[in-house]
Residue frames as qw, qx, qy, qz and C-alpha x, y, z in Angstrom:
[[0.018, -0.847, -0.531, 0.005, 58.85, 179.02, -77.62],
 [0.387, 0.078, 0.007, 0.919, 59.64, 182.62, -78.50],
 [0.031, 0.702, 0.451, -0.551, 58.12, 185.87, -77.42],
 [0.425, 0.859, 0.280, 0.051, 57.06, 188.74, -79.69],
 [0.022, -0.925, 0.351, 0.140, 60.51, 190.42, -79.14],
 [0.708, 0.521, -0.477, -0.007, 62.29, 187.30, -80.51],
 [0.124, -0.523, 0.748, -0.390, 63.69, 186.14, -77.12],
 [0.580, -0.074, -0.800, -0.133, 63.24, 182.50, -76.07],
 [0.618, -0.539, 0.205, -0.534, 61.19, 181.60, -72.96],
 [0.111, -0.335, 0.923, -0.154, 62.34, 178.80, -70.74],
 [0.496, -0.135, -0.767, -0.385, 60.52, 175.58, -71.52],
 [0.668, -0.452, 0.132, -0.576, 57.70, 174.62, -69.14],
 [0.089, 0.247, -0.946, 0.187, 58.51, 171.80, -66.79],
 [0.712, -0.252, -0.477, -0.450, 56.23, 168.93, -65.80],
 [0.326, 0.123, -0.764, 0.543, 57.64, 168.54, -62.31],
 [0.286, -0.596, -0.718, 0.217, 55.59, 168.57, -59.17],
 [0.025, -0.872, -0.218, -0.437, 53.87, 171.92, -58.44],
 [0.314, 0.214, -0.480, 0.790, 55.70, 174.30, -56.21],
 [0.345, -0.665, -0.644, 0.155, 53.89, 174.85, -52.86],
 [0.110, -0.960, -0.167, -0.197, 53.24, 178.07, -50.97],
 [0.514, -0.763, 0.273, 0.281, 56.70, 177.87, -49.31],
 [0.470, 0.778, -0.357, -0.214, 58.25, 177.56, -52.79],
 [0.270, -0.430, 0.861, 0.023, 59.50, 174.00, -52.58],
 [0.638, 0.128, -0.629, -0.425, 58.91, 170.85, -54.73],
 [0.766, -0.345, 0.288, -0.460, 56.93, 168.56, -52.59],
 [0.989, 0.142, -0.052, 0.001, 58.02, 165.33, -54.38],
 [0.573, 0.555, -0.408, 0.444, 61.66, 166.42, -54.38],
 [0.329, -0.594, 0.466, -0.567, 61.51, 167.30, -50.73],
 [0.932, -0.179, 0.158, -0.273, 60.14, 163.82, -49.97],
 [0.905, 0.289, -0.200, 0.238, 62.90, 162.14, -51.99],
 [0.263, 0.663, -0.448, 0.540, 65.50, 164.32, -50.25],
 [0.594, -0.514, 0.386, -0.484, 64.18, 163.40, -46.81],
 [0.992, -0.032, 0.085, -0.090, 64.30, 159.72, -47.69],
 [0.714, 0.518, -0.293, 0.368, 67.84, 160.01, -49.07],
 [0.069, -0.650, 0.482, -0.584, 69.00, 161.88, -45.93],
 [0.795, -0.368, 0.307, -0.371, 67.22, 159.36, -43.67],
 [0.969, 0.191, -0.092, 0.125, 68.98, 156.43, -45.63],
 [0.440, 0.638, -0.400, 0.489, 72.33, 158.24, -45.32],
 [0.310, -0.584, 0.465, -0.588, 72.00, 158.77, -41.51],
 [0.878, -0.249, 0.247, -0.325, 70.58, 155.40, -40.65],
 [0.904, 0.313, -0.228, 0.183, 73.17, 153.52, -42.82],
 [0.244, 0.639, -0.482, 0.548, 75.97, 155.40, -41.04],
 [0.583, -0.475, 0.387, -0.533, 74.42, 154.65, -37.65],
 [0.980, -0.029, 0.069, -0.186, 74.09, 150.97, -38.45],
 [0.761, 0.481, -0.328, 0.287, 77.60, 150.64, -39.68],
 [0.032, 0.596, -0.547, 0.587, 79.17, 152.23, -36.71],
 [0.774, -0.329, 0.293, -0.455, 77.04, 149.94, -34.44],
 [0.979, 0.184, -0.092, -0.002, 78.32, 146.94, -36.31],
 [0.544, 0.559, -0.437, 0.448, 81.95, 148.11, -35.98],
 [0.381, -0.721, 0.312, -0.488, 81.78, 148.98, -32.27],
 [0.919, -0.342, 0.163, -0.110, 82.23, 145.42, -30.89],
 [0.898, 0.237, -0.042, 0.367, 85.47, 144.99, -32.72],
 [0.210, 0.763, -0.261, 0.553, 87.09, 148.17, -31.42],
 [0.762, -0.310, -0.450, 0.347, 89.34, 147.58, -28.49],
 [0.329, 0.108, -0.193, 0.918, 90.80, 151.01, -27.90],
 [0.081, -0.662, -0.650, 0.364, 88.44, 152.79, -25.36],
 [0.046, -0.469, 0.069, 0.879, 89.27, 156.24, -26.80],
 [0.179, 0.020, -0.683, -0.708, 88.01, 155.14, -30.27],
 [0.162, -0.441, -0.883, -0.014, 85.00, 153.29, -28.74],
 [0.083, -0.607, -0.458, 0.644, 83.99, 156.43, -26.88],
 [0.086, 0.350, -0.326, -0.874, 84.36, 158.59, -30.05],
 [0.179, -0.133, -0.853, -0.471, 82.20, 156.04, -32.04],
 [0.124, -0.536, -0.790, 0.271, 79.53, 156.02, -29.31],
 [0.004, 0.567, 0.133, -0.813, 79.37, 159.84, -29.51],
 [0.139, 0.148, -0.635, -0.746, 78.90, 159.53, -33.36],
 [0.179, -0.360, -0.904, -0.144, 75.99, 157.08, -32.85],
 [0.115, -0.581, -0.565, 0.575, 74.43, 159.49, -30.37],
 [0.126, 0.440, -0.145, -0.877, 74.64, 162.36, -32.86],
 [0.199, -0.013, -0.776, -0.598, 73.17, 160.21, -35.55],
 [0.127, -0.487, -0.838, 0.208, 70.31, 159.38, -33.07],
 [0.036, 0.604, 0.250, -0.756, 69.70, 163.12, -32.74],
 [0.151, 0.267, -0.499, -0.811, 69.70, 163.49, -36.52],
 [0.167, -0.287, -0.912, -0.242, 67.19, 160.60, -36.87],
 [0.072, -0.599, -0.631, 0.488, 65.00, 162.47, -34.30],
 [0.050, 0.506, -0.091, -0.856, 65.31, 165.65, -36.21],
 [0.171, 0.076, -0.750, -0.635, 64.35, 163.89, -39.49],
 [0.111, -0.409, -0.904, 0.052, 61.42, 162.16, -37.84],
 [0.014, -0.613, -0.410, 0.675, 60.15, 165.41, -36.50],
 [0.117, 0.404, -0.370, -0.828, 60.60, 167.16, -39.94],
 [0.144, -0.086, -0.883, -0.437, 58.86, 164.30, -41.62],
 [0.086, -0.546, -0.791, 0.262, 55.98, 164.39, -39.25],
 [0.026, 0.589, 0.148, -0.794, 55.65, 168.15, -39.82],
 [0.262, 0.377, -0.522, -0.719, 55.64, 167.64, -43.54],
 [0.813, 0.127, 0.333, -0.460, 53.26, 164.65, -43.21],
 [0.690, 0.527, -0.472, -0.152, 55.69, 162.09, -44.73],
 [0.875, -0.354, 0.326, 0.044, 57.16, 158.71, -43.89],
 [0.191, 0.734, -0.598, -0.260, 60.79, 158.51, -45.13],
 [0.957, 0.174, -0.219, -0.080, 61.93, 155.33, -46.84],
 [0.599, -0.670, 0.423, 0.114, 64.63, 153.59, -44.80],
 [0.190, 0.579, -0.743, -0.275, 67.73, 152.12, -46.38],
 [0.866, 0.062, -0.382, -0.316, 66.96, 148.65, -47.78],
 [0.816, -0.475, 0.310, -0.108, 67.62, 145.87, -45.33],
 [0.917, 0.291, 0.070, 0.263, 69.67, 144.06, -47.96],
 [0.369, 0.756, -0.231, 0.489, 72.06, 147.05, -48.35],
 [0.421, -0.736, 0.390, -0.359, 72.46, 147.42, -44.52],
 [0.916, -0.270, 0.294, -0.028, 73.09, 143.68, -44.13],
 [0.821, 0.434, -0.022, 0.371, 75.57, 143.51, -46.95],
 [0.115, 0.805, -0.307, 0.494, 77.49, 146.65, -45.49],
 [0.615, -0.614, 0.391, -0.305, 77.47, 145.09, -42.04],
 [0.978, -0.002, 0.170, 0.123, 78.66, 141.71, -43.26],
 [0.603, 0.646, -0.149, 0.444, 81.50, 143.55, -45.16],
 [0.172, -0.788, 0.386, -0.448, 82.55, 145.34, -41.96],
 [0.854, -0.391, 0.302, -0.162, 82.53, 142.12, -40.01],
 [0.941, 0.227, 0.072, 0.242, 84.64, 140.34, -42.55],
 [0.381, 0.748, -0.243, 0.486, 87.08, 143.22, -42.73],
 [0.394, -0.738, 0.372, -0.403, 87.40, 143.38, -38.92],
 [0.974, -0.177, 0.138, -0.004, 88.08, 139.61, -38.70],
 [0.803, 0.420, -0.084, 0.414, 91.16, 140.11, -40.77],
 [0.420, 0.233, -0.262, 0.837, 92.53, 143.15, -38.88],
 [0.351, -0.790, -0.503, 0.029, 91.28, 144.75, -35.76],
 [0.458, -0.106, -0.111, 0.876, 93.96, 147.56, -35.54],
 [0.059, 0.752, 0.299, -0.584, 92.85, 151.11, -34.91],
 [0.012, 0.393, -0.502, -0.770, 94.47, 152.09, -38.32],
 [0.032, -0.203, -0.881, -0.427, 92.14, 149.55, -39.98],
 [0.005, 0.690, 0.649, -0.321, 89.10, 150.79, -38.05],
 [0.015, 0.657, -0.032, -0.753, 89.98, 154.40, -39.10],
 [0.008, 0.152, -0.718, -0.680, 90.36, 153.22, -42.84],
 [0.004, -0.470, -0.871, -0.141, 86.84, 151.52, -42.75],
 [0.050, -0.744, -0.462, 0.481, 85.37, 154.65, -41.09],
 [0.055, -0.530, 0.241, 0.811, 87.03, 157.04, -43.45],
 [0.023, 0.081, 0.811, 0.580, 85.78, 155.04, -46.52],
 [0.049, -0.595, -0.802, 0.016, 82.25, 155.05, -45.19],
 [0.090, -0.750, -0.263, 0.600, 82.31, 158.70, -44.21],
 [0.049, -0.327, 0.463, 0.822, 83.68, 159.78, -47.51],
 [0.010, -0.325, -0.857, -0.399, 80.79, 157.91, -49.24],
 [0.107, -0.752, -0.593, 0.268, 78.34, 159.77, -46.97],
 [0.109, -0.624, 0.042, 0.773, 80.00, 163.13, -47.68],
 [0.065, -0.049, 0.691, 0.718, 79.89, 162.47, -51.47],
 [0.067, -0.523, -0.834, -0.162, 76.16, 161.63, -51.16],
 [0.152, -0.757, -0.408, 0.487, 75.46, 164.74, -49.17],
 [0.123, -0.424, 0.309, 0.843, 77.24, 167.02, -51.59],
 [0.003, -0.182, -0.798, -0.575, 75.19, 165.47, -54.42],
 [0.113, -0.651, -0.744, 0.100, 72.01, 165.89, -52.52],
 [0.146, -0.693, -0.194, 0.679, 72.64, 169.50, -51.70],
 [0.067, -0.255, 0.493, 0.829, 73.58, 170.33, -55.31],
 [0.091, -0.254, -0.832, -0.484, 70.53, 168.60, -56.74],
 [0.217, -0.593, -0.760, 0.155, 68.07, 169.76, -54.10],
 [0.134, 0.076, -0.034, 0.987, 67.77, 173.52, -54.80],
 [0.414, -0.290, -0.316, -0.803, 63.98, 173.35, -54.76],
 [0.552, -0.334, -0.757, 0.106, 63.37, 171.40, -51.53],
 [0.460, -0.844, -0.249, -0.118, 62.03, 172.67, -48.24],
 [0.187, 0.776, -0.406, 0.445, 64.65, 174.97, -46.63],
 [0.652, -0.561, 0.421, -0.288, 64.54, 172.96, -43.42],
 [0.975, 0.107, 0.153, 0.119, 65.63, 169.84, -45.29],
 [0.563, 0.682, -0.207, 0.418, 68.48, 171.80, -47.00],
 [0.209, -0.786, 0.407, -0.416, 69.57, 173.11, -43.62],
 [0.857, -0.337, 0.364, -0.140, 69.60, 169.67, -42.09],
 [0.890, 0.395, 0.000, 0.228, 71.57, 168.33, -45.10],
 [0.322, 0.757, -0.313, 0.475, 74.21, 171.01, -44.58],
 [0.538, -0.650, 0.398, -0.362, 74.28, 170.41, -40.81],
 [0.952, -0.120, 0.280, 0.011, 74.98, 166.66, -41.33],
 [0.737, 0.578, -0.100, 0.335, 77.55, 167.39, -44.06],
 [0.018, -0.807, 0.395, -0.438, 79.48, 169.61, -41.62],
 [0.738, -0.479, 0.418, -0.225, 79.33, 166.93, -39.02],
 [0.961, 0.194, 0.142, 0.137, 80.60, 164.25, -41.56],
 [0.511, 0.724, -0.238, 0.397, 83.43, 166.50, -42.70],
 [0.306, -0.749, 0.435, -0.395, 84.42, 167.01, -39.09],
 [0.903, -0.224, 0.354, -0.093, 84.31, 163.36, -38.36],
 [0.858, 0.457, -0.039, 0.230, 86.42, 162.65, -41.43],
 [0.226, 0.800, -0.359, 0.424, 89.06, 165.04, -40.27],
 [0.531, -0.603, 0.489, -0.340, 89.18, 163.65, -36.75],
 [0.984, 0.011, 0.177, -0.008, 89.47, 160.00, -38.09],
 [0.616, 0.689, -0.304, 0.232, 92.75, 160.96, -39.79],
 [0.271, -0.736, 0.522, -0.334, 94.43, 161.02, -36.41],
 [0.829, -0.244, 0.473, -0.173, 94.09, 157.25, -36.11],
 [0.835, 0.521, -0.175, 0.032, 95.90, 156.38, -39.44]]
């Protein structure tokens, strides 16, 4: 489409309408569900890993991570309630498969180095997902974006601290 001065206008989009706070409602809901899946999957995997960890220092660090994920779930629940939305949890099948994989890996090797390796792999996957979400979610509710960035900083810090156990 061109204007009378010969310049092209941007094509019209058929996405969800922008609300009064200038965010895409459907994209915001998708972002909250993806973030909820990310947090609850990490939380579930750590809880599965905990019984196999014998070193108290590492157990304590993992419990603190679970507590932080609990707080993130509370924040997400509150945000979803404020935005009148129920997030989609991670599929049970995906959680079950991830947890079975962790159990199988831990049966073979319960060393702290192996625990750190498993945690680093999971954390890196979470970080990658968060970067993708933040990049793609430019038109979501700013509170969701803020929480995404907060969780990303937490994950990056967790990744760095896990390196000490290698």
